[in-house]
N, C-alpha and C positions, 0 to 999 in steps of 0.2 A: 049724132054721137061721134062720127068720124071727123066732122068738122071741129068738134071740141078738142079731140085728141090732137088733131093737126095744129090747132092754134096753140095748145100747150107746148107741143114739140117745137114749133117755130119760136116761141118765146124763150124757151130754155136754150135753144141754139143761138138765138140772138144775144142772150146774156153771156154764154160761153165764148162767143165770137167777139165779145167786146175786148178791144186791145188793152184796156186798163186792167180788166180781170185777168187776161192772159199774162200780162206783165207781173201782176201780183202772184199768180200761181208759180210762174218761173222763179220769182224771187224767193218764195217759200221753199221751193224744191232746192234751190241753190243754198239756202240757209240750212236746210236739213243735211245736205251733203257736207257743208262746211263743219257742222256740228259732229258729223260722223268721223270726218278726218281729224278734227280737233280732239275728239274722244280717243282715237287711236294714238295720237301724239301724246296726249296727257297720260294715258296708260304707259306708254314707252318711257316717258320722263319720270313718272312716279315710281315705277318699279326699279329704275336705276338708283333712286335714292334709298331704296329699302333692301337691296340685295347686291351681292358681289358677283352673282352669276351673269356671265356675258350674254347668254342666250335668252334669259327671262324677258328683257325688254322687247325683243323681236317676237317672242311668242305671244305676249300680251297684245301688242299692236296688231299682229295677224289675227288674233281671236276677235278683236273689235271689228276689224274690216270684214271678216267672214260673216259676221252677223248682219251685214247689209245696212244701208241707211234706215231701214224700217225697224230693225230689232237691235241696233247697236247699243241702245240704252240698257237692254237686258244684259248684254255682255259687260257693260261698265258696272252694273249692279252686282253681277256675280264676282267680278274682279275685286270690288270693294269689300266683299265678304271674305275672300280667301287670301287677300294680300297680307304681308307681314304688318303687324300693328306698329312697330317702331321703325324709324328711319335709321340709317347707318350712323348719322351724326348723333342722334339721340342715344343710341347704344354706346357710342364712343364716350359721350359725356357721362353717361351713367357708370361706365367702367372706371373713368377717371375719378368720379366722386367716390366710388367704392374703394379704389386704391388709396385715395387721400385719407379716407376714414380709417382704413387698415393701418396706414403709416402713422396716423395720429395715435391709434391704439397701441402700436408697437413702441412708440416713443415713451409711453407711460411706463416707468420702471416699477417692477414688482419683485417681491421677495421670491427667490428660487425655491424656497421650502414651503411657505404657507400661501404664496401667491397673493399676499396682501400688497396694496399700493404703498410704496416707500418713497422717501425723498432721495434725490441723487447725492446729497451731502451727508446722509446717514452712514455711520460705520457699522452699526448692528441693528438688526430688525427688532423693534420693541415688542413684537408679538411672539415670535419663536426664537429670538436671540441668535439668529443666523448672522454670521459675519458677512457684511456686504462690501466694505471697502477697507483699505488700510492707509496708514499715514506714511509718506515717504520720510525716512529718517534724515535725509539730506536737506530737503526744502520745506518739509512739514505740510505739504499739500496732499489731498486725497488722491489715491490711485486705485485702480481696479485690482482685484485679487489675482487675475490672470495676466496682469501686465508683467513682462520680463524686465522692463526698465521704466523709469519715470518719464512721462512725456513733458514735464515742466523743467526739470533740471538735467535729465539725461542719465541719471544714475542707473547702472546695470545691477538689478537686485540679485540675480543668481550668482554671478561671479564674485561680486564684492562681498556678498553675505557669506559665501563659503570661505573666502580669504579671511574675513573678520572672525569667523568661528574657529579656523585653524590657529590664528594668532592668539585668540583668547585661551585656547587649550594649552598652547605652548607657554603662555605667560603664567597660567595656573600651575604648571609643572615647575617652573622656575621659582615661584613663590613657595611651594611646598619644600623644595630642596633647600632653599635659604632658611626656612623655619626649622628644619631638622638638623641642619649643620652638615659639614662635610664628612664627619666620622660616624654619623648616625646610621647610614646605610651599610657600611662594612661591618659595624658591630651587630646590627640586626641580622646580617647574613651569616656571621660567624657563630652565633648562638644556635645550638642544636634545637631542633624542633621539639624533641621530647624531653628537654631538660626539666627537672623537677627540683625545687628548692628543698634542702635538707636542714633547714633551720629548726624545724620541729620534728623530732623523731616520731615515727608512727609504728603501730603494732598491728599486724594482720593476723587473723585467726582463720585457719582452713581446717575443717573436720576436727575441731578440738585441739589442733596442734598449733604451735607458735612459729611464725616465720619472721625473720628479722631480729632485731635487738630491741629490748625494752629499755626505756630510759631508766638510768640508775638513780636510786634514791639518795639523796644527800644525807649524810650523817653528820 
């Protein structure tokens, strides 16, 4: 029995002492170490693409190294579960897409009253009849209601409109004065406010008595 065990031991020892086998084992161990270090570097680079925290890459790489070459795969598995799902570049692209969509929505003009979609060249909303634009009296192009001047011809709406209104009122006064004549105003002022025409005599009765004079009968 002892000879059999000794024979088996010698055989296993001869196999293990084989230079080719020893070279293969050393290569396998080196390969595992390389995978271990590569896993730490991969975690370091991957977390850099997913977060702006400067300490996170070093923590991930340290965690993979601390799990030793035997259990480093477990550290990588845990990291893949808890890492951020999106990269920084993907988040940036998504934000740009959302901003572009919001800008496109804001460019669509809507009625301020009924919020219906309207055309930029409409003057009045056909749904609620809210005034949307106005026409420049100088160049005839559409301008906004809140514009203080025309962007096409440069007309200042506020100042010129007020001047035009004052001139129109003055012109209306001159027309009325010319129609009444120069002596109409003094005559109207000289006439008493309580003047009553006596062309037709009147008779008033108070408590059965007569006041004033009755018209005389013609004989």
